[in-house]
C-alpha positions, 0 to 999 in steps of 0.5 A: 534461517540460513543466510542463503536461500537454496534450491530455488527452481532454475528459471525462477531466479527473478522471483527468488531475488524479489522474495529475498529482498522482501525478507531483508526489507521487512525489518531493515527498510530501504537501507537493507536492500543491497544487490549483493545482500540479496544475491548472497541470500539467494546463493548466487553471484551479483552478476546473476541478478543482471539477467533479470534486473538492469540494476539495483533500482529496477530490483527495488521497484519490483520489490516495492510493487510486490509490497504495494500489492501486499498492501492492497490485500490488507485493504481488500481484507478491510472491505471483506470485514465491512461486507460481513457486517452488512446485514442486507448484503448490499453492494458496498458504498463508496464511503465504505470502500473509501474507509476500507482503503484508508484504514487498510493503508494505515494498518499496513504502515503500522504493521509493516513499517520497513515494507511501507518505507520501501513501497513509497521511497521507490515510487516513481512520479505519477501521471494523474491522467495515466490509465488505472492499470498503470497506477500503483496498486493502493492508488488504484484501489483509492481511485476505484472507491472514489469512482464507486462513490461517483457512480452511487451519487455520493460524490459529484463528477465535479468534486471527483476531479483530483479527490484522490490527492487529499485522500491519499495525503491524509492517510499517508501523513497519518502513517508517517506521524505514527512511524516517525512523528509524535504518534510513534509511541502511542498505544495501538488502541489509541492509534486505531481510534485516531486513524478511524477519526482521520479517515472518517474526517477526510471522507466527510470532507470529500463526500460531504457530511450528508452523503452516504447516509 
C-alpha cells in the first residue's frame, strides 16, 4: 500500500483521516498516532486536518470511538453465536448477553491489541449517571445486558446498582494480563478457556449461582 491514501472524495477528509489513523494504530497502538503521520498517509498537509479536528487529541478520540464501535460489533457477533445455539429461539437472557459482552471484549483485545490500547488510553472520565447514549459503546452494551438481567429477574434492582464496574474490571483486567502480563505468551486455547472461566465467574458473582438456570 502507498504511504499516502489518494483519491478520497472531497468533503470526506474527516473520515479519511480516521481511517488512516485506524491503519496506523492497528499495529502501532497509541504511539503510532501522530497528526503528521496521519495527514501524510492521506496525502494532505497537517493544516488541512484542523478543518475537522481541533488538535491531535480530538482526532485520537474520534479514532478511539470508531475502535470501540468495532469492539461492539465483536460483542454482537458473540450474541449471534449464542442465539444460533438456542434451539427454542427464545430471547437471550441477561446471563447469555453478559457472557457475549465479556467474551467479545476479551476476544477483541487479544485479536487487536493495538486498537484495544487506543480505545481505552483515549477514553475520558465517565459519569455513572450519564444517559446510556453518552457512554462508550462497549460499556453501553454491558449496561444493556445488566438491565436485561434485571428485567428478567436474574438480577435484583438493588444488586443492579453499580454492577457494571466489577464486570468491566474483570474483563479489562484479564485483557491486560493477556497483553502485558503473565498470560501474554500462553496458547490461544488456554487463553480462551481462562477467559470463559473468568467471565462465568464474574457473572455468577453478580447474578448469583442459581440465577439464569
